[in-house]
C-alpha positions in Angstrom: -41.5 -28.3 20.6 -38.2 -27.7 19.3 -39.8 -27.0 16.0 -42.4 -25.1 16.4 -39.7 -22.7 18.9 -37.7 -22.8 15.6 -40.5 -21.6 13.4 -41.6 -19.1 16.4 -38.2 -17.0 16.0 -38.5 -17.4 12.4 -41.9 -15.3 12.5 -40.2 -13.1 15.3 -37.4 -12.4 13.3 -39.3 -11.1 9.8 -42.0 -9.7 11.5 -39.2 -7.0 13.1 -37.4 -6.3 9.5 -34.8 -8.7 9.5 -32.6 -9.5 6.6 -30.0 -11.3 6.1 -27.0 -8.8 4.3 -26.6 -12.1 2.2 -28.5 -15.4 0.7 -27.1 -18.6 1.4 -25.3 -18.8 -2.0 -23.7 -15.8 -1.6 -25.0 -12.2 -2.2 -28.4 -11.4 -4.0 -28.5 -10.5 -7.6 -29.3 -7.1 -6.5 -26.4 -6.7 -4.3 -24.4 -8.1 -7.1 -25.1 -5.3 -9.7 -24.7 -2.9 -7.1 -20.8 -3.9 -5.8 -20.1 -4.4 -9.4 -20.4 -1.0 -10.0 -17.8 0.0 -8.1 -14.6 1.6 -8.7 -11.2 0.6 -6.6 -9.0 3.1 -7.2 -5.4 1.9 -7.0 -4.2 1.5 -2.9 -0.4 2.5 -2.8 2.4 -0.3 -1.7 2.5 -4.2 -2.1 0.1 -4.0 0.6 -2.3 -2.0 -1.2 -2.2 -4.2 -3.8 -3.2 -7.1 -1.8 -5.9 -5.3 -0.3 -7.0 -4.5 -3.8 -7.3 -7.6 -5.2 -9.1 -8.6 -2.6 -11.6 -6.3 -2.9 -11.9 -6.5 -6.9 -12.8 -10.2 -6.3 -15.4 -9.4 -3.7 -16.9 -7.1 -5.8 -16.7 -8.4 -8.9 -16.4 -5.3 -11.1 -16.5 -5.4 -14.1 -19.7 -3.0 -15.1 -19.9 0.9 -15.6 -18.7 2.3 -12.8 -21.2 4.6 -10.6 -19.5 4.6 -7.5 -15.3 4.7 -6.6 -13.5 3.2 -3.5 -10.2 4.8 -2.7 -8.4 3.5 0.5 -5.0 5.0 2.1 -3.2 3.2 4.1 -1.0 4.0 7.1 0.8 1.2 9.1 2.7 1.4 12.3 4.3 -0.5 14.8 5.0 -0.9 18.4 7.5 -2.8 20.9 6.1 -4.2 24.1 7.1 -7.2 26.3 10.3 -5.4 27.3 13.2 -7.8 28.9 16.0 -6.5 31.1 17.7 -5.1 28.9 15.0 -3.0 27.3 14.9 -5.1 24.1 11.1 -5.7 23.5 9.7 -9.3 22.9 6.6 -8.7 21.0 5.4 -6.2 18.1 2.0 -4.6 18.1 1.3 -4.4 14.3 -1.9 -1.4 13.8 -3.4 -1.5 10.3 -5.6 1.9 9.5 -7.3 1.9 6.4 -8.6 5.2 5.4 -11.8 4.7 3.0 -13.8 7.0 1.3 -16.9 6.1 -0.8 -17.3 8.7 -3.9 -21.0 8.5 -6.0 -19.2 9.6 -10.0 -22.1 11.2 -10.4 -21.5 14.8 -9.0 -18.4 13.6 -6.9 -20.1 13.7 -4.5 -18.6 11.7 -1.1 -21.0 9.3 0.3 -19.3 8.2 3.4 -15.7 8.3 4.7 -14.9 6.1 7.5 -11.3 5.2 9.2 -10.8 1.0 10.1 -8.4 0.0 12.3 -7.3 -4.0 12.5 -4.1 -5.0 15.4 -2.3 -7.7 15.9 1.0 -8.9 17.2 3.6 -11.1 17.2 7.0 -12.1 19.0 10.0 -10.7 18.4 12.7 -13.4 17.5 16.4 -14.2 17.7 16.6 -14.6 13.5 15.7 -11.3 11.7 14.5 -13.0 8.5 11.9 -15.1 10.8 11.1 -11.3 12.6 10.4 -9.9 9.5 8.4 -12.9 8.0 6.5 -12.5 10.7 5.4 -8.8 10.3 5.1 -9.4 6.3 2.8 -12.0 7.3 0.1 -10.6 10.3 0.4 -6.7 7.3 -1.3 -9.2 4.9 -3.4 -11.0 7.2 -4.3 -7.1 8.5 -4.6 -6.0 5.1 -7.2 -9.1 4.0 -9.2 -8.7 7.0 -9.9 -4.6 6.4 -10.9 -6.0 3.0 -13.5 -7.7 3.7 -14.9 -5.5 6.5 -14.6 -2.5 3.6 -16.4 -5.2 1.5 -19.6 -5.7 4.3 -19.1 -2.4 4.7 -20.7 -1.3 1.1 -23.0 -4.1 1.3 -24.2 -2.5 3.9 -24.3 0.3 2.6 -26.7 -0.8 -0.7 -29.2 -3.0 1.4 -29.6 0.2 3.8 -30.2 2.0 0.3 -32.6 -0.3 -1.1 -35.3 -0.1 1.7 -34.6 3.8 2.1 -36.1 4.2 -1.7 -39.8 4.0 -1.7 
């Protein structure tokens, strides 16, 4: 009974046009070629370097660039969890990535998007511990946003493949 249900669901999914974004072993060969054609522009600051390195690892760049990806990061913090002496006990860190994806042939902007990620951390008595938490949180957010950018590019190329007659 369970096997019949799985087969039925698989047939229904294939009938509706469902296609997995990635194959079991990673990106398909066509997707790898598309992603390898993306040039990642330098991103300012240390956090930008972390994000750019992750994007370069995920995109496997090295081919002829057909597209350019530019990212600008904006970081902000907000204190909350106020104690009676008006000191904050927690901070919320927000990282916004302003993304522009540009086709190099004619400098056409394919899409622009703002991606936002948030996390919070405790403010403790040790300044070193607080700074370390803030930097680690910012690094994790940059890596998370890099993964989201990678997925967004993969979705773009998947849609572009299906739109081609």
